[in-house]
N, C-alpha and C positions, 0 to 999 in steps of 0.2 A: 505495499499499500502506500502510495506517494505520503513523503512527509507533508505534515500541515501545521498550522499554529497549536492545533491540539497536543501534538508531539514534543513541544519546544518547552524547554523550562523556564519556568517564570524565574524573572529576574529578583534581586535581594529586597529591592523597593515592595514589589508584589506580595512576595513571601512575607514580610514584614507587616504590611498593612492588612494582609488575612489573618496573621496569627494573631493582631491585636484584637480585630473583631471576633475571632473564635473565643479568644479568652473572656472578652465581652458577652460572649453569647453563652458561656457556662461549658467550655470545652477547652479543655488547658492543654497547651500546644508545647511541644520540645522542638527545636530547630536541630538536627544534625547534617553530618556532610555526607555521608554514604549509606549503604545497606548494611555493612560490619557493623556500624556505630549505632545504628537503628536496632539491629538484632541485639546488642550488648544492652541496649537502653531496656527493651521489651524485658529481658530477662532480671535487669534491674528492678524493675516494677512488679513481677511477679513473686508472691511469695511463696516459699516451700507447702509442697501440699496442695497447693489450689487446685479447684476444679476448673478446668479450662478447654474453653471449645476454640480451635482455629477453624475459621470459616474458611470456603474454597478460595482460595485467590493467588494469583500469579506472583503475586508482589511478596507473601508469606515464603510460598515456594523457591523464588528464586532467590531470596537473603538466607534461606537455609531454617527460617523462624518455626515454620511448621514442623520440620524433623527434628530441631532442637528440643521442641515441648512433646511431642506426641510419639519420641522415642527415649525422654527422660524419665529416670526414676524419681525425680523430684517432683514432679507433680501427678496430678489427677485427671489425664487428657481424656476428655469426652470421646473422640474418635478410637483411642482403645476399646472403650466399652462398646462402643457400635460396633467393632470388628467380631466382637463374642457375641454379638445379640441377632436373632432373624428376624429380618424386614416384614416378614409375612404374619408372624404371631406377634412382634415388641414391635411394630411400626408406631404406635401410638405413645409409648415409654419414650422411643427415639426421640420424636418430635418434641416431647416434654423436656428433655435432658437437652437437646440442641437449641429449645427456645428461651431458656432461663438457667444457664451457667452464670457460676461465680464471676468467671471471665471470659468474656468473648473477643477474639483477636481478629481482625481483617483489615480491609481496606475499603476504599470509596471511589468512587466515577468522577467527582467533581466539587471542587471547593471554590464559594465565590469569596471576592475581595471583603463581602460585607459578612461573611462568617456564615454561611448556610453550606449545607452537606447535601449532595445527593449520591444515593445508592440504589443503582438498578440489578435486578434480579428476574430471572427465568421462573426458577421453584418460589422464592421469597422465604427460604430456610432461614437465610441470615438476620430479616427484615425485624422477628419480634425480639431478638436478643438486643439488638442495636438499638430500636427505637425505647424499649422498657424491661424487658425481662430478665438481662444482666444486671447483675451489682456494680460490674465494670466492665468497661469497654476500650479497646485499646484499638488505635487505628493506625495503622503504618502506609504513609501518602508520599508517593512522589511528586516532586515539585513541576512536573508536565501537567497536573490535573487543577491547576490553579484558572478559574474563568472571572469575567468581569460580574456576571451574574447568572440566574437561576435560567434565564432564555438561552443565554450561551453556554449554560452548564447542561440544558436537555440536548441542546445540538450537537455539544461533545458526547454525550450518552450515545446518540443514535447514527451519527455520522462518522464516529471514530471508533469508539468502544465495542458498539454492537460488532460492526465486521471483523474485528479482531477476535472477539470472543466467538462470533459463528466460526470463524476459521479454527480456532483451538477447538471447539467442541465436536465438530466436524472431525477433526483427526483423532481424538482422543474417546470419543464417543460413538463415532459414526452417525450423529446427527447435529444438527444445527440448534441456534440458540434463539434467543428472542427476549426482549424487554416486555415481561409481562406483569412485573410489579416495580413500582419503585417506591422509595422512602427520601422525602426531604426532611431534614431537621433544622430549623430555625434557630431554636434555642434548646437548651437543656437545664433542668429545673433543678435537677440534684446535684448539690455540690462536690466535686473531685468524681464523679462516675464515668464521664468520658475523658481521655487522653488522647491527641494527635500526635504522631510523631512525624514532621515533615521532613523529609529527605531530599536533598539539595542534589539529586540524581535523578534520572528517568528509570523508574520501578513500575513494573506492571502496565496494564491498559490505562 
């Protein structure tokens, strides 16, 4: 896919402006230089023994965060529980575990300069935890995901993210993707519930 503005890293002024807005909207921000620093910061934020759900995320996979959490004996990873469960007979329990873990870790698809966040999903599986279910949410976000406003964020989702995710899904699962559900988070009312780690490099879509 040809390079366009949605693949370009935001400059420092844009990042700082968005971070200030996010903080005002109840989303704590931490700015790091690269994926390795982001991984280190995530680990620092997680208490030993914590129940953690790593959401499906190219960003988490590419930084090694998913592997670090799900294969570590330090935590209680929900995905390890999923591996031992039967979706046909325990599907309802799996939905509940994924919707309200102590910690939900993933990424988002657009962040506006006035501190709003857009998450797109085909199944919607990560949205309950992000919106309310999890006591703690950590988002790792590459600096190419910053946009002017919600309208530009929606354009980023449909024109840039969806084609890339569709191609990834075709390769991984043999079927494409679609934007079936959207979460727009304007503000977070619960203090210290959501942390966004902004990474000054291109990560994910």
